[in-house]
C-alpha positions in Angstrom: 0.0 0.0 0.0 1.2 3.5 -0.9 2.1 5.4 2.4 0.9 8.7 1.0 -2.4 7.2 0.0 -2.7 5.7 3.6 -2.1 9.2 5.1 -4.7 10.8 2.9 -7.3 8.2 3.6 -7.2 9.2 7.3 -8.8 12.5 6.2 -12.0 10.7 5.5 -14.8 10.6 3.0 -18.3 12.1 3.5 -21.3 13.4 1.7 -20.8 16.4 -0.5 -22.4 19.6 0.7 -24.9 20.4 -0.4 -25.9 16.8 -0.8 -26.0 15.7 -4.5 -27.1 12.4 -5.9 -25.8 10.6 -9.0 -28.5 9.8 -11.6 -26.5 6.9 -12.9 -25.9 5.0 -9.7 -28.7 6.4 -7.6 -26.2 7.0 -4.7 -25.1 10.1 -2.9 -22.0 12.0 -4.2 -19.0 11.8 -1.9 -16.0 14.0 -1.2 -12.7 12.9 0.2 -9.6 14.1 1.9 -8.9 17.9 1.7 -12.2 18.7 0.0 -14.1 16.9 2.8 -12.3 19.1 5.3 -13.0 22.3 3.4 -16.7 21.5 3.2 -16.8 20.4 6.8 -15.4 23.9 7.9 -18.1 25.6 5.7 -20.9 23.5 7.3 -19.4 24.2 10.8 -19.5 28.0 10.2 -23.0 28.0 8.7 -24.6 26.0 11.5 -26.1 27.6 14.5 -26.3 26.1 18.0 -29.3 23.8 18.4 -29.7 23.1 14.6 -28.4 19.6 15.0 -30.7 17.7 17.4 -28.2 15.1 18.5 -25.3 17.7 18.7 -26.9 20.9 20.0 -23.4 22.5 20.7 -22.3 21.9 17.1 -21.7 25.0 15.0 -20.5 28.5 15.3 -23.7 30.6 15.8 -22.4 33.5 13.6 -25.9 34.2 12.4 -26.7 36.1 15.7 -24.1 38.7 14.7 -25.7 39.6 11.4 -26.9 43.0 12.5 -24.0 43.9 14.7 -21.8 46.8 13.7 -18.4 45.5 12.4 -16.1 46.8 15.1 -12.8 45.5 16.5 -14.8 43.9 19.3 -17.2 42.2 16.9 -14.3 40.9 14.8 -12.5 39.6 17.8 -15.7 37.8 19.0 -16.2 36.3 15.6 -12.6 35.0 15.5 -13.0 33.5 19.0 -16.3 31.8 18.0 -14.7 30.3 14.9 -11.5 29.2 16.7 -13.6 27.5 19.4 -15.8 25.7 16.9 -12.8 24.4 14.9 -11.0 23.3 18.0 -13.9 21.2 19.2 -15.3 19.9 15.9 -12.5 19.7 13.3 -9.7 17.6 14.8 -8.0 16.9 11.4 -6.5 20.4 11.2 -4.4 22.9 13.1 -5.7 26.4 12.8 -3.0 28.9 11.8 -4.9 32.2 11.2 -8.3 33.8 10.8 -8.7 37.0 8.8 -11.9 39.0 8.6 -12.1 41.5 5.7 -14.8 43.8 4.4 -15.8 42.9 0.9 -16.4 45.2 -2.0 -20.0 44.0 -1.9 -22.1 45.9 0.5 -23.1 43.9 3.6 -20.6 41.1 3.1 -17.4 40.2 4.8 -14.9 37.4 3.9 -13.7 35.1 6.6 -10.4 33.5 5.5 -9.2 30.5 7.6 -5.7 29.3 7.1 -4.9 25.8 8.5 -2.5 22.9 8.3 -3.9 19.4 7.7 -2.3 17.4 10.6 -1.8 14.0 8.9 -0.2 15.3 5.7 1.2 18.7 7.0 -0.4 20.3 3.9 -1.3 24.0 4.2 -4.7 25.1 3.0 -7.3 27.8 3.4 -11.0 28.3 3.0 -12.8 31.6 2.4 -16.3 31.8 3.9 -18.5 34.6 2.7 -20.6 36.0 5.6 -23.4 38.4 4.8 -23.2 41.0 7.4 -25.8 43.8 7.2 -25.3 46.4 9.8 -28.4 47.6 11.5 -27.7 51.3 10.5 -27.6 50.4 6.8 -31.1 48.8 6.7 -33.5 50.6 4.4 -37.1 50.6 5.6 
């Protein structure tokens, strides 16, 4: 057995997100290795506490910050929430850095997460778009 293949297989295989089904085989589409980790992080950030019945603490609960003003305090709180969620629910990676930047699109920020995959020591990142509409910018 190829040792590199064995290391990569540790990263796992799971359902693609959003779930997709193959017309030919009638089975669910799967993702593996680094792509599985990337999708897992996106699901983790998009899930609020209590959305998973059997894991009520799973998620990041960023949705409750949607109408907060983007200040240094808000940014720090978001980073802490993301770091805690990854620490508890994504053991395949070591978090290196979280960067939050305003986007050119109004009401959106980009959350960039830099990490290292533990078993392969491969560096990667994921950018999560978070739609952040400040309460002062809402048109009635």
